[in-house]
C-alpha positions, 0 to 999 in steps of 0.5 A, a space after each residue: 982431535 975431538 968427535 962429536 955426535 948429536 942424536 935425532 938423526 942430526 950429525 955433529 962434528 967437532 974437530 979441535 987443534 990447539 991454538 986455533 979459534 974454532 967455529 961451529 957451523 950448521 948445514 941445513 940440507 932443506 926441501 923447499 917448495 918453489 914459491 912457498 916463501 913463508 913455508 920455507 922461511 918457517 921451516 928454516 927458522 925451526 932448523 936454525 932453532 934446532 942448530 942453536 940448540 946444538 951449539 952452532 954459531 954459523 947456520 948456512 942453507 942452500 941456494 935459493 932456500 927461501 924461494 926453492 930453485 929454479 924459480 924461472 920466470 918468477 924471477 921476472 915478477 916484481 911482487 914475487 921479488 919484493 915478497 922475497 926480500 920481505 921474507 928475508 927481512 922478517 926472517 931476521 927479525 923473527 930469529 932475533 925474537 926467538 933468541 936466535 939473534 946471536 947465530 949468524 945465518 946465511 940464507 939464499 933467496 932471489 932478490 930485486 927488482 933491480 935496474 938492468 945494466 945498460 949493457 945488458 938491457 934489451 926486451 930480450 934480457 928482461 932480467 931484474 933479479 939477483 940470485 943472493 945469499 944474505 947474512 943475517 944477525 941480530 935482527 938485521 941483513 948485515 951483508 949480502 952477495 949475489 952470485 956471479 956466474 950465472 949457468 946457461 947450459 944443460 938444465 940451467 937458464 939463469 942468464 935468462 932470468 938473473 943479473 950477475 953480481 959484482 962484488 966479493 964477500 968476506 965474513 970475519 967471524 970471530 977473528 976467522 975470515 970466511 969467503 962466500 960464494 954461490 954454486 957456479 961461482 965454485 965451478 968456475 976458476 975465474 971470477 970470485 975463485 980467482 979473487 979470493 984465492 989471493 986472500 988467505 981465507 980460512 974457509 968458504 961458504 957455498 950454498 948450492 942448488 946442484 941437481 942430481 944425475 947419475 955418477 954426478 958425485 964423481 964430478 962434484 965431490 972431486 971439485 969440492 976437495 980440489 978447491 979446498 986444497 987449491 985455496 987452502 981452506 975448509 969448504 962448507 957445501 950445503 945442497 938443496 934435497 927434493 924433487 922440483 918438477 923434472 929436477 931432483 936434488 940429492 943433497 949430499 952436503 959435505 964439509 972438507 978441510 984444507 987438505 981435501 979430507 971429508 969430515 961431514 957428509 949428509 945422507 942422500 934425498 932427505 932433509 938433514 941438519 948437521 953441525 960441524 966444528 973446525 979449528 980454523 986459522 985466525 985472520 991477519 992483516 991483509 989487504 982486501 982483493 978488489 971489489 971486496 966487502 968484508 964484515 966483521 961479526 962476533 960469534 956467540 961463545 961456544 957452548 960445548 967443551 969441558 969448561 961448559 960443564 961447570 956453568 951448566 950449559 948444554 954439553 954434546 956427548 963426544 962420540 965418533 963422527 958419522 959420514 953418510 956411506 956410499 950407496 950402490 948406483 941402483 939404489 941411488 937411482 931408485 931413490 931419486 925416482 921415488 923422491 921425484 915422484 913423491 915430491 911432484 905428487 905431494 907439493 901439487 897437492 894430489 891426493 892419489 895416482 892412478 896408472 895402466 898396470 899391463 903386466 909388463 915390466 915398465 907399469 910393474 916398476 912405475 907402480 912400485 916406485 909409486 907405492 914407495 913414494 907415497 904408499 900403496 894406499 894411494 896407488 890405484 892400478 887398472 888392468 885394461 886388457 883387450 882381446 890381444 892380452 894374454 891371461 899371464 899379463 893379466 895374472 902378473 898385474 894381480 900378482 904385483 897388486 896383491 904383493 904391494 897392496 895397491 888398489 886394482 880393478 879390471 876394465 876391459 876394453 874390447 867392447 869400447 874398442 869395437 865400434 871404432 874398428 867397425 865404424 872407421 874400418 880400422 886395421 894395422 897401426 890404426 887399429 893398434 893405436 885405437 886400443 892404447 887411445 881407448 885405455 888413455 880415455 878411460 885412465 883420464 875419465 877415472 882420473 877426472 872422476 876420482 881425483 887421481 894423478 895419472 902416471 904414464 909408464 913409458 921409458 926412455 928408449 921408447 920415448 927416444 924412438 917414438 914406440 908409444 901412442 900419443 894420446 894413448 899410452 902417453 897420457 898422464 901427468 908424470 912419467 916416473 921412468 921417463 929418463 930410465 932406458 929399458 935396460 936400466 928398468 929391468 936392472 931396477 926391477 932385480 934390484 928392488 926385488 933383491 932389496 924386498 928379499 933382504 928385508 924379509 918381504 915378498 919381492 914386488 914385481 913378478 918374476 915373469 914380468 921381468 923375464 918375458 919378452 916385452 910386448 905392447 900386446 896390440 896384435 897377436 904374438 906381438 914383441 917389441 923387437 918386431 919393430 926395434 933392435 934388442 934393447 941392449 944395442 938400442 940402449 947402447 946406441 941411444 947413450 951415444 946419440 942422445 947423452 953423449 951427443 955422438 953423430 951417425 959416423 961417430 957411432 958406427 965408428 964405435 962398432 955398430 951396424 951403419 943401417 942400424 944406427 941409421 934407422 935409429 937416428 931417423 926414428 929419434 928425429 921423427 919422435 920429437 914431435 911426440 916428446 914435446 907433448 909428453 908429461 915431465 918425469 924425474 931426470 936422472 941423466 946428464 941428457 934427459 928429454 926436456 930442459 937440457 935437450 932442445 931440438 926443433 920439431 920442424 927441420 929439414 933433416 927430420 921426417 915428421 909423420 904423425 902416427 
């Protein structure tokens, strides 16, 4: 076995077994912008050129790499689909003109419009697009495969916007048979997997758009290895990377052989190009499965190895291969939040962000996430003290700003709140909430004046039970910790400080922000636990209720007090109307507030009372 490593951060792996043909495959892990068809194509062409320079014969991209994912109702627009097809055709021509025509390129894109089948068509099912991968070679689109299984659960809505494919595709590349499936097709036992399992394939090419969630790799990698062993073939799994609205794609593209052994693995949350060469069994003379097309293509001669030195061809130095290392859970979550925030800000063209910095743990963590994402010079914090704000909270806010280098200013709100209290005679909850709403007005006014995107700093625990003020501390265009439970906010703060110490830097989050009792500071001596159970209990109940979908009796059976559970269930139900109006934020759990949790605002089992 010979192992090869390419410099410039791009991994190349070569595995050679005597007597078997080898194929060198490049996997492009890209971060597309949804809708930027031309820009995404240009990035793919550049990566294809880099792969060709490293001796690649096949170039594999992620699912819908041309358009980005998900495209949602863009798939219902004729002009968008026609433009996508034109861009793919142009990419084939462009590759050929650049001398890359011999490279076999598999590129993911939407295709259409197609007339819907009569058994699907209705005004409620206007699908006219297919989720496709096209095979480009010598300036032409030589084959096309459409995704069969269209997921319609969790964050996925593909059955609403796509038509299912019906044919399978096998590419005979240099005498080696390779199947093609797209994402969900690999997850399902029926359909293409069942059909192709009866044919002796050597490899399977799998473009994916698999969103990140905690512990996803506990499911994803075992699936890939299991399929490889069940089907007795190598699997080339190419995933997207980057943030798209509330979704984050982690990359983690992987290559496994027929035994399930991992031979290459791309790093998380970064664009990456890896080139992998496996020796694969040569194709025999076998009948094709039903509804299967086979396209035979030549491969460019391998451009590495001892014989190439005699011809003057570029030879890649042979050293040990690299597989991206496993990372700590909090490290992965932090980088998911940073990636989601960075791409939302940058892809939407915001020059900077602004947030209220209270000295509490939530705004502190959000500020550091933002600084890590886009740089401290683009982050602007505002301290908005009221007459109830403690001195130590103001000190903590300034200490964080000094440690991180973010912009910082103080805008007191007491004189702005007083006229509301005086004119309306506010007291109790109304007097507390007007403070939060005045802060919201100030932040949005500064945003309008200076062009910042306002970040809202609420965590998942607060959003779950409605412990926030609508049009107050909930104002903003993006919520970095929207899907982070309060207890994890503290864990992330400690982890980020520890990382700073290992790097020889000043910890960015003041210790007192982490250790003091959480408080909205809207009345004297207020703490969150005046209204809520301790956060450890609350978060464990919310995990069972929201993420695991258990009901009141089941949660009580898990060991929690019945009245406490009932109170939390009522709070969660009553807060649905607030969550519907909240900003989006990066999804890190299997059930976040947004795409994958859809409950009615108005329902008999709820008590909806605006606060």
